[in-house]
C-alpha positions in Angstrom: 4.2 2.4 13.9 3.3 2.9 10.2 -0.4 3.0 9.2 -1.6 1.7 5.9 -4.5 1.9 3.4 -5.0 -0.9 0.9 -6.4 0.1 -2.5 -9.4 -1.8 -4.1 -7.1 -3.6 -6.5 -5.7 -5.7 -3.6 -7.6 -8.2 -1.4 -9.1 -7.4 2.0 -7.1 -10.3 3.2 -4.0 -8.1 3.1 -5.6 -5.7 5.5 -6.5 -8.5 7.8 -2.9 -9.8 7.6 -1.5 -6.4 8.5 -4.0 -5.9 11.4 -3.1 -9.3 12.9 0.5 -8.1 13.0 -0.5 -4.9 14.9 -0.6 -2.5 12.1 -3.4 0.1 11.8 -4.7 -0.8 8.3 -7.8 0.0 6.3 -9.0 -1.3 3.0 -11.0 0.9 0.6 -14.0 -1.5 1.3 -14.0 -0.1 4.8 -14.6 3.5 3.6 -18.0 5.1 3.0 -17.8 4.7 -0.8 -16.1 1.4 -0.4 -14.2 0.2 -3.5 -15.6 3.1 -5.5 -13.6 5.6 -3.4 -11.9 8.0 -5.8 -8.2 8.1 -5.8 -8.2 11.8 -4.6 -10.2 10.7 -1.5 -7.6 8.0 -0.8 -4.8 10.5 -1.2 -6.5 13.0 1.1 -7.0 10.3 3.8 -3.4 9.2 3.4 -2.2 12.7 4.0 -4.6 13.5 6.8 -3.8 10.3 8.7 -0.2 9.7 7.5 -1.2 6.4 5.9 0.9 4.6 3.4 -1.0 3.6 0.3 -0.5 0.1 -0.9 -1.7 -0.3 -4.5 -1.2 -1.8 -8.0 -2.5 1.3 -9.6 0.1 3.2 -11.7 -2.0 6.4 -11.4 -0.8 6.7 -7.8 2.8 6.4 -8.9 2.4 9.1 -11.5 0.8 11.4 -9.0 3.6 10.7 -6.5 6.3 11.4 -9.0 4.7 14.7 -10.0 3.0 16.0 -6.8 4.6 13.9 -4.0 1.2 12.6 -2.9 0.0 10.3 -1.3 1.9 10.5 2.0 3.9 7.4 1.1 3.4 4.7 -1.5 4.0 1.0 -1.8 3.4 -0.1 -5.4 2.8 -3.8 -6.0 4.1 -4.9 -9.4 3.7 -8.6 -9.2 0.9 -9.0 -11.7 -2.0 -11.2 -10.6 -1.3 -13.5 -7.7 -3.5 -15.7 -5.6 -4.2 -14.4 -2.1 -2.0 -17.1 -0.7 1.0 -16.2 -2.9 0.5 -12.5 -2.2 0.5 -13.1 1.6 3.5 -15.4 1.3 5.4 -12.6 -0.5 4.4 -10.1 2.2 5.5 -12.5 4.9 9.0 -12.4 3.4 9.3 -8.8 2.3 7.2 -6.8 4.6 9.6 -6.5 7.6 12.1 -4.9 5.2 9.5 -2.7 3.5 8.0 -1.4 6.8 11.4 -0.6 8.1 12.4 1.3 4.9 9.4 3.5 5.2 11.1 5.2 8.2 13.4 7.0 5.7 11.8 6.4 2.3 8.6 7.5 0.6 8.1 5.2 -2.5 8.8 1.5 -2.5 8.0 -1.0 -5.2 7.5 -4.7 -4.5 7.8 -7.2 -7.4 8.0 -11.0 -7.3 11.8 -11.0 -7.0 12.8 -7.7 -5.4 12.1 -4.7 -3.3 13.0 -1.4 -5.1 13.5 1.7 -3.0 12.9 4.8 -5.1 14.7 7.9 -3.8 
């Protein structure tokens, strides 16, 4: 089963939602430096524990495209959403996204589509 780490730019509620569905998930708030955790530390944890980073931060995308880190990446490109709308989007899209991570490393989730980057 995939493991996830949620970046500070997304709500802790997303981690709770994933955990309730049986996924091993952490939020940066759960780490020693909490939401001040540097991106490099998040990447290191992702690689060490094979955790998929979920973020809105384009810096992670740039690093992935250049260095192929973190381990795997889900970029959220929805703009600002209420927690309720974000969770509703995950309810619809997450079964597909989670399954796609068995063979893909970088996925983008927008309001209207899931984009698999190969």
